[in-house]
N, C-alpha and C positions, 0 to 999 in steps of 0.2 A: 282532517279538515283545518283550514286556517280559519281561525275565529278572531275578528277585529272588533274591539270595543273602543268606541270614540267618545271621550268625555268632552264636553264643550259647554260654553255659556248659552243660555237660552236665546241670545241674539244671533246665534250662528246655526247654520244647518236647520233652518226653521220650516222648511217646506220639503215635500218629496222631490221637488225639482232641484233643490240644493243638495239633497242626500244621495239621490240615485246616481249622479255621475261619479261621485266618490266611491260608492259601493261598486259600481261597474269598473273603475279604474283598478281597485283592489282585486276584484275577481279576475281581471285579465292577467294580473301578474301570475296567477296559478293556472289558469286555463292554458297559458303560453307554455307551461311545462307539462302539459297533458292531463292535468287534474280535472275531474268533472266540475262544472260551474257550481252545481249544488253543494259541493264540499264547502264553498266559502260563505261565511255567515258574518254579517256586519251589523253591529248593534250601536245605535246612537243614544247616548245618555245625556240629556241636557242637565246641567247642574246650576242651581241658583248661585249668583255671585257670592252670597253669604256662606256657601258650602265649599268654595274653591279658594285655596291660598297657595300662592307661589312665592317661595323665599319668605314666608310669613306675612305676605301682603294679600289682602282680600281681593277676590276677582273684580269688584267694583272699582278698586283703586289701582289696577293694573293699567298700564299705558295702552295695551292692546289685548284683544281677546286671546286667551290661552287655551289651546287644543292639546289634549293628552290621548295618545293612542296606544293601545295595548294589543299586541297581536300574539296568537298562540298557534304554533304549528303542531300538527298531529300527522297528517298524511305522509309527509316526507321530511325526513330528518337531514338537515343540511350537513355536508361534509365539514369536518373540523379543520378548515383551511382559511387562513386570513383572506386570501384573494376571493374565495367564494362568498364569505360574509360581506366583503367590501362590494362585490358586484351586486348582491341582493339588495344591500342598503342603497346603492346607487339607483337601481331600478325602482325601489320603493320611494326614495326621494323624488324621482321623476314622476311617479304616479300621483304623489301627494301634492306636488308643487301647484299645479293650477287650482286646486281646491282649498289650500291652506296657505302656503307661502305667498302666492300672487295676490291673496286677499288681504295680505298685511297682518296675519295672525302669528302669534308666537306658538311654538309647537315643540313636542317632544314625542318620541315613541320608544318602545322596546318590544322585543319579541321573545317569548319563551317557547320551549319545545317540550312537548308531553310524549310520554312513552306510547307508542302507537298501539301496543298490546292492550291498553286500557281504554280504547275507542271503539265504539260501535255506532252504526247507523241503522235505524229500524231494527235494532237488535242483532244486526248482522256485522260480522268482522269484515271490514273492507278488503277487497282483493289487493294484492301487492301492486305497488306503483309501476306502471308501464306494462302490466300483465294484459293478457287478452280479455280477461274478466273486467278489469278496470276500464279498458277501451269500450266495453259494452256499456258500462256505467256512464261513460262520457257520452256515448251516442244516445242513450235513453235519458240521460240528465236525471237519473234517479237511481236508488238502490234497488237491487233485485237479488234473488236468491242465486247463489252460485256454490260451487263445491267448496265449502268453507275450509279454511286452514284452522286446524285445531291448535289452540294456544293454551 
């Protein structure tokens, strides 16, 4: 699953209408490579200005709102190739641009990768990426029992 945590001041992403398009843009990054939409989880964390510091400067004293995104990839591990990382970051930048950069916010992100063998959905080990079983999960948009790979 890709898990995205978005830390933001309480003056940004204040309504479902401002959050949903960003969550949809992040989800589209992963459904484009064949992952089920339900794999993508986006959590919004509004933080009071007094709880955010950038370069030692409190959020209330920053020139522009600061948005910090933390992504965690589990479902698919990216190949250890600079070109692949650059391509992904380029697609991510494009997805974030209308929701963050175009609004004049300062922003930063990073992505971690977690060992897939430590991941379960509804207690089930997810099928291998691209497998017929995963395609079934894509179509159903939910986890279902399959002949589990024993890990």
